[in-house]
C-alpha atoms as one frame of an Amber mdcrd trajectory, in Angstrom:
protein
  -8.935 -29.022   0.291  -5.897 -27.472   1.829  -4.916 -25.528  -1.319  -8.572
 -24.401  -1.772  -8.692 -22.889   1.813  -5.346 -21.361   1.482  -6.566 -19.705
  -1.702  -9.637 -18.429  -0.086  -7.311 -16.980   2.857  -5.090 -15.321   0.477
  -8.053 -13.761  -1.358  -9.519 -12.602   1.693  -5.822 -11.235   2.996  -5.647
  -9.058  -0.434  -9.339  -7.645   0.313  -8.013  -6.838   3.756  -4.898  -5.121
   2.573  -6.796  -3.178  -0.221  -9.323  -1.874   2.868  -6.473  -0.425   4.927
  -5.123   1.049   1.968  -8.401   2.925   1.411  -8.610   3.810   5.057  -4.939
   5.293   4.870  -6.054   7.393   1.905  -9.239   8.414   3.526  -7.127   9.651
   6.245  -5.745  12.456   4.218  -3.400   9.990   2.762  -1.595   9.456   5.833
   2.117   8.684   4.906   2.817   6.566   7.837  -0.142   4.274   7.434   0.495
   3.867   3.791   4.067   3.168   4.078   3.522   0.588   6.789   1.402  -1.437
   4.341   4.662  -2.377   2.490   7.395  -4.679   2.998  10.518  -2.879   3.861
  11.742  -2.762   0.484   8.317  -2.681  -1.268   7.766  -0.709  -4.305   4.969
   1.907  -5.131   4.778   2.438  -8.514   2.648   4.844 -10.740   3.943   4.117
 -14.339   1.576   6.474 -16.112   2.576   9.140 -13.754   6.410   8.505 -13.618
   6.497   7.509  -9.808   8.771   4.795  -8.448   9.059   4.928  -4.518  10.950
   1.865  -3.014  11.350   1.333   0.561   9.325   2.772   3.555  10.916   6.208
   3.525  10.605   6.837  -0.141   6.792   5.768  -0.061   6.348   7.970   2.999
   8.001  11.005   1.409   6.058  10.505  -1.873   2.481  10.187   0.011   3.439
  12.859   1.909   3.930  14.950  -1.242   0.468  13.910  -2.655  -0.972  14.756
   0.533   0.479  18.239   0.349  -0.993  18.962  -3.100
C-alpha cells in the first residue's frame, strides 16, 4: 500500500511540475521561473535543436534568449 501511495504522489508531483513549467512559459518564458524548476545542476536539453543548458544560470540565459526571439 505504501508503495502504491508513493507512486501516486510521485505522479501528482510530476503533473504539478509540468503545470508550473507551462505557467512559466505562459508568463513570456520567464527565465527565473523556468530555471527555478530545476535542481541547481539540472539540464535543459533540446537534442533536436542542439541546446544543452546545465545549471540555473545557463538555463536562465537560454530561456532569456528564447524570450527575446
